[in-house]
C-alpha positions as a printed Julia matrix, in Angstrom:
383×3 Matrix{Float64}:
 -13.82   17.01  -25.0
 -11.66   19.03  -22.68
 -11.23   22.66  -23.33
  -7.4    22.61  -23.21
  -4.73   19.91  -22.96
  -4.46   18.37  -19.59
  -7.75   19.67  -18.19
 -10.31   17.24  -16.69
 -13.92   17.25  -17.72
 -15.89   19.9   -15.92
 -19.44   19.88  -14.55
 -22.03   18.1   -16.71
 -23.52   21.46  -17.84
 -20.23   22.41  -19.42
 -19.68   25.43  -17.21
 -16.18   26.5   -16.3
 -14.33   24.96  -13.47
 -13.22   26.47  -10.2
  -9.51   25.69  -10.29
  -6.94   25.98   -7.44
  -3.54   26.56   -9.1
  -0.58   25.48   -6.99
   2.02   28.13   -7.72
   5.6    27.31   -6.57
   7.1    30.54   -7.78
   8.61   28.84  -10.8
   7.92   29.25  -14.43
   6.1    26.02  -15.11
   3.43   26.49  -12.44
   2.95   30.15  -13.49
   2.43   29.23  -17.19
   0.06   26.42  -16.14
  -2.01   28.83  -14.1
  -2.09   31.36  -16.97
  -3.22   28.7   -19.43
  -5.98   27.6   -17.11
  -7.19   31.11  -16.63
  -6.92   31.83  -20.4
  -9.06   28.75  -21.05
 -11.92   30.43  -19.19
 -11.74   28.67  -15.85
 -12.18   30.51  -12.5
  -8.63   30.19  -11.19
  -7.29   31.06   -7.78
  -3.56   30.78   -7.1
  -2.08   29.38   -3.93
   1.55   29.07   -2.79
   2.27   26.3    -0.23
   4.36   27.39    2.64
   6.22   24.15    3.39
   8.95   25.4     5.59
   8.51   26.6     9.19
  11.47   28.9     8.82
  11.88   29.77    5.16
  14.94   31.45    3.9
  14.78   34.8     2.28
  16.52   33.62   -0.94
  17.12   30.45   -2.85
  20.58   28.89   -2.89
  21.22   28.86   -6.71
  18.54   26.7    -8.33
  17.86   24.64   -5.2
  14.72   24.67   -3.13
  11.25   26.02   -3.81
   9.97   27.02   -0.45
  11.67   30.43    0.17
  10.17   33.83    0.83
  11.47   34.81   -2.58
   9.46   32.01   -4.23
   6.25   33.02   -2.48
   6.79   36.6    -3.72
   7.49   35.47   -7.18
   4.22   33.42   -7.13
   2.23   36.39   -5.93
   3.67   38.67   -8.69
   2.86   36.05  -11.32
  -0.8    35.82   -9.98
  -1.09   39.54  -10.18
   0.06   39.62  -13.78
  -2.33   36.78  -14.69
  -5.08   38.63  -12.82
  -6.17   35.91  -10.39
  -6.64   35.98   -6.56
  -3.71   34.6    -4.62
  -3.19   33.15   -1.17
  -0.4    31.48    0.84
  -1.42   28.3     2.68
   0.71   27.12    5.57
   1.17   23.32    5.22
   4.58   23.3     6.91
   3.58   20.93    9.69
   1.9    18.51    7.42
   4.88   18.56    5.11
   7.29   18.0     8.02
   5.37   14.96    9.24
   4.49   13.3     5.88
   7.52   14.13    3.84
  10.56   15.26    5.81
  10.21   12.87    8.74
   9.32   10.02    6.4
  12.53   10.83    4.36
  14.67   10.73    7.54
  13.06    7.49    8.82
  13.44    5.77    5.49
  17.22    6.59    5.35
  17.6     5.47    8.96
  16.14    2.09    8.02
  18.58    1.66    5.14
  16.13    2.58    2.36
  16.33    5.26   -0.4
  13.07    7.2    -0.52
  11.81    9.67   -3.19
  10.33   12.7    -1.39
   8.76   14.2    -4.51
   6.44   11.23   -4.85
   5.54   11.46   -1.18
   4.88   15.18   -1.56
   2.59   14.62   -4.52
   0.82   11.8    -2.63
   0.42   13.4     0.75
   0.57   17.18    0.18
  -0.46   18.33   -3.27
  -3.04   15.68   -4.05
  -4.18   14.89   -0.54
  -3.86   17.77    1.97
  -4.12   20.51   -0.71
  -6.75   18.68   -2.76
  -8.88   17.83    0.18
  -8.88   21.44    1.38
  -9.61   22.63   -2.18
 -12.64   20.32   -2.53
 -13.91   21.43    0.88
 -13.82   24.95   -0.29
 -15.75   24.15   -3.49
 -12.91   23.93   -6.05
 -13.31   21.42   -8.82
  -9.65   20.79   -9.55
  -6.1    21.45   -8.53
  -3.75   22.68  -11.31
   0.04   22.15  -11.34
   2.92   22.68  -13.65
   3.73   18.96  -13.93
   4.41   17.6   -17.42
   1.84   14.7   -17.59
  -1.47   14.14  -19.22
  -4.96   13.13  -17.88
  -7.04   11.24  -20.46
 -10.77   10.94  -19.92
 -12.23    7.67  -21.23
 -15.62    7.27  -22.8
 -17.04    5.84  -19.61
 -15.84    8.88  -17.59
 -12.94    7.18  -15.88
  -9.59    8.83  -16.05
  -6.03    7.68  -16.97
  -2.69    9.19  -16.28
  -0.35    9.23  -19.28
   3.18   10.46  -19.97
   3.62   13.97  -21.32
   3.78   14.43  -25.03
   7.41   15.36  -24.74
   9.27   12.48  -23.11
  12.2    14.74  -22.35
  10.07   16.68  -19.91
   7.78   13.87  -18.7
   7.14   13.87  -14.96
   4.5    11.07  -14.77
   6.96    9.0   -12.6
   6.51   11.3    -9.64
   2.7    11.31  -10.09
   2.43    7.53  -10.23
   1.07    7.61   -6.68
  -2.18    9.26   -7.71
  -5.37    7.25   -7.63
  -8.42    7.57   -9.77
 -10.17    9.91   -7.35
  -7.21   12.27   -7.33
  -6.85   12.11  -11.01
 -10.54   13.16  -11.34
  -9.52   16.45   -9.79
  -6.07   16.96  -11.36
  -5.24   19.37  -14.09
  -1.87   19.5   -15.94
  -2.04   22.24  -18.69
   1.55   21.6   -19.79
   1.3    17.91  -20.4
   0.19   17.91  -24.06
   2.53   20.61  -25.28
   5.4    19.72  -27.57
   7.08   22.91  -26.68
  10.65   22.99  -25.26
  11.45   24.45  -21.95
  12.95   27.45  -23.78
   9.58   27.95  -25.55
   7.81   27.78  -22.13
  10.04   30.46  -20.93
   9.47   32.5   -24.04
   5.66   32.04  -23.42
   6.14   33.27  -19.88
   8.02   36.31  -21.05
   5.35   37.09  -23.63
   2.77   36.9   -20.87
   4.8    39.39  -18.81
   5.73   36.86  -16.12
   9.0    37.86  -14.33
   9.73   34.19  -13.6
  10.47   33.58  -17.26
  14.26   33.51  -16.68
  14.2    32.05  -13.16
  16.27   28.84  -12.73
  14.4    25.58  -12.27
  14.56   24.03   -8.88
  16.14   20.7    -8.55
  17.32   18.22   -5.97
  15.42   17.98   -2.72
  13.51   21.18   -1.93
  13.95   20.98    1.88
  17.72   20.42    1.61
  18.55   23.82    0.05
  22.31   23.44    0.01
  22.08   19.98   -1.67
  24.09   18.32    1.11
  21.82   15.32    1.79
  24.46   13.56    3.93
  24.98   16.65    6.06
  21.19   17.02    6.54
  20.88   13.37    7.66
  23.85   13.72   10.0
  22.29   16.65   11.69
  19.07   14.62   12.16
  20.37   11.2    12.92
  23.86   11.97   14.35
  27.13   10.32   13.41
  27.88    6.69   14.19
  31.1     5.13   12.9
  30.69    1.73   11.23
  32.45   -0.68    8.96
  32.62   -0.83    5.12
  33.09   -4.49    4.26
  33.35   -6.63    1.13
  31.1    -9.57    0.2
  33.22  -11.84    2.4
  32.85   -9.65    5.41
  36.4    -8.35    5.33
  36.75   -4.79    6.61
  37.91   -2.29    3.99
  37.25    1.01    5.73
  34.89    2.97    7.96
  32.1     5.44    7.57
  30.25    7.9     9.8
  26.76    6.59    9.34
  25.29    3.87    6.99
  22.41    6.33    6.15
  24.85    8.42    4.07
  25.03    5.72    1.44
  22.69    4.18   -1.17
  22.81    1.02   -3.22
  24.75    1.52   -6.49
  26.84    4.36   -5.06
  30.46    4.48   -6.3
  31.87    7.87   -5.22
  32.71    8.86   -1.72
  33.56    5.39   -0.3
  37.13    6.42    0.59
  38.38    2.81    0.83
  42.0     2.3     1.94
  42.31   -1.13    0.38
  42.07   -1.44   -3.41
  40.17   -4.19   -5.07
  42.22   -7.24   -6.14
  41.21   -6.69   -9.78
  41.75   -2.97   -9.59
  38.16   -2.2   -10.62
  35.84    0.23   -8.83
  33.6    -0.99   -6.07
  29.91   -0.07   -5.47
  27.59   -0.1    -2.48
  25.74   -3.45   -2.56
  23.91   -3.43    0.7
  23.2    -1.21    3.75
  22.44   -2.7     7.14
  21.21   -0.25    9.68
  21.03   -2.91   12.4
  24.81   -3.33   12.62
  25.66   -0.01   10.76
  27.49   -1.83    8.09
  27.9    -0.94    4.4
  28.75   -3.76    2.0
  30.58   -3.04   -1.24
  31.57   -5.13   -4.26
  31.97   -5.25   -8.09
  29.47   -3.65  -10.44
  28.16   -6.99  -11.78
  27.02   -7.81   -8.19
  24.48   -5.01   -8.57
  22.5    -6.97  -11.31
  18.89   -7.34  -10.19
  16.55   -9.83  -11.85
  13.49   -9.13   -9.92
  11.91   -7.44   -6.86
   9.01   -7.33   -4.47
   7.26   -3.92   -3.88
   4.77   -2.96   -1.22
   2.11   -0.29   -0.79
   0.93   -0.41   -4.38
  -1.1     2.6    -5.64
  -3.11    2.17   -8.78
  -4.04    4.97  -11.27
  -7.37    3.32  -11.97
  -8.39   -0.31  -11.88
  -5.68   -2.52  -10.52
  -4.31   -5.43  -12.57
  -6.12   -8.71  -11.9
  -3.19  -10.93  -12.7
   0.25  -11.08  -14.19
   1.02   -8.75  -17.08
   3.8    -7.4   -19.24
   4.78   -3.77  -18.79
   7.56   -1.34  -18.9
   8.89    0.01  -15.62
  10.73    3.17  -14.56
  12.83    3.11  -11.42
  14.03    6.66  -11.18
  12.5    10.11  -12.01
  14.99   10.61  -14.84
  15.59    6.99  -15.68
  14.72    4.99  -18.8
  12.2     2.22  -19.18
  12.82   -1.51  -18.95
  10.52   -4.38  -19.82
   9.1    -6.42  -16.82
   6.46   -8.93  -15.92
   4.48   -7.85  -12.89
   1.86   -9.58  -10.74
  -0.03   -8.28   -7.68
  -0.09  -10.75   -4.81
  -1.16  -10.64   -1.17
   2.36   -9.83    0.0
   2.95   -7.08   -2.62
   3.79   -6.56   -6.23
   6.15   -9.2    -7.73
   8.27   -7.92  -10.62
  10.62   -9.83  -12.92
  12.99   -7.95  -15.26
  13.43   -9.25  -18.84
  16.95   -7.98  -18.7
  18.77   -7.49  -15.27
  19.11   -3.86  -14.09
  21.51   -2.23  -11.73
  21.36    0.14   -8.8
  17.92   -0.83   -7.58
  17.52    0.16   -3.91
  14.84   -0.59   -1.35
  12.69    2.45   -0.76
  12.79    3.55   -4.32
   9.51    3.61   -6.3
   8.81    1.42   -9.29
   6.23    2.81  -11.67
   4.54    0.52  -14.2
   3.52    1.7   -17.66
   1.27    0.25  -20.4
   2.64    2.06  -23.42
   2.19    5.76  -22.22
  -0.43    4.94  -19.55
   0.68    4.93  -15.97
  -0.65    1.7   -14.39
   0.49    2.42  -10.88
   3.44    2.49   -8.45
   4.78    0.7    -5.47
   7.68    0.97   -3.01
  10.54   -1.46   -3.52
  11.02   -3.7    -0.41
  13.34   -6.44   -1.5
  15.4    -7.27   -4.66
  16.62  -10.53   -6.24
  20.2   -10.36   -7.33
  21.6   -12.26  -10.37
  23.9   -15.18   -9.45
  27.53  -14.09   -9.37
  29.51  -15.08  -12.5
  32.05  -17.88  -11.94
  35.46  -18.1   -13.47
  37.2   -21.32  -14.48
C-alpha cells in the first residue's frame, strides 16, 4: 500500500522516495509538499520560473509566475524544512505553451494551456530533469488520485471530492508519467477552507493567499488584448448562417464557439433572441453567429489521443468532460486511424475545436484528445 493518499509505490525495498515538489507559491502545492515530507519522503521543493520578465506582484488572484510567488514558495519550503530551488523553464514554457496557445487561436481553435503545461512542462520537462537527477517522483498540489493496480500498473482517478477534482487537466498524462506522479491532496475529503486551516496550522504564510485562476501568463485576464498584441488587429465580418453581414470585428481570434457576449451586433435577430458564435474562419477572418440551438453537437472527431494506460481496443461507453469545470455527459467513443470518434447520447452545446475531451470510466481517466471537428445536430424546421 502507499504510505499516504496519492503517493505512488516506492522502491521495492520499501525505502522512502526522493520527491521533487513543484511549489507554485500557492496554498495547495505548499500543503502537498508538507504532506509528502511528513510522510517520511526526502522532499526537495522547486519553483518553476516560467516568465522571462516576471512581475513583482500578482494582479489580484491572477497569475502564478511572479517574483512574489517564488518568494512565497521559498518561505513555505523554509517552514517545511526542505531544500528549495528555482528552475528556469521560461524558454520551454514560451515555446510549448504560450506560442502553442497563440498559434491555436490564430487557426480558429480554442486551446487549454493548463493541459499543455501539464503535458509539456510539469510532467515532461520537469519530470525528465527530476529523473535525471535521481528523483523518484514529482509532487504537485493537483486534486486527483493515482491508483496502483495489483499488477503494478497505475491509473489516474478523479479526486475524492468532485468539487475540487482537477483530473481533467491531467488527462494528458501517460502511464510512464503517472508512475512518477504524486498528488497528496487527491484523496482528502477536506474543503478548501480546511486545506487553508491545515496550512495555517503548519505555519505556512500562504494559508490566506488567493487562488490563482484564468491563464497564468495573461496576468490581467485580458485574453483578447493579449492576442491582439501578438497577432495584430484585422477587421473582418460577422455574418449569419445565410452569409448576411451583421457587423464587424477586429480579429476572429478574439472569439470562441458558443460565445454570446461582446458581439456588438447592430442588427437584431428576427426572433429577438440572442445569437451565439457558431463558427470561426481564420482563412477569410469571418465569424458566423446564429441561434443557440444551432450549437447542438451530436458527435466529434478528436486527434492526438493520449491514454492514461492501455488504450481502448474498440468502441466503448464512457462519460466525457469537455471543460475544466464542466459536467460529465455520456458518450460512445472509438479510436480509429484518423482519430477518436465520439458520439454523444444527448447533444451538447458550445463544443469548440482545440478544446480537450477527456474520457472517464466511472472515476478512472481513460485518456484525452484534442477536438478537431464537430457534427452539428440538424436545424429544427417549422411548419
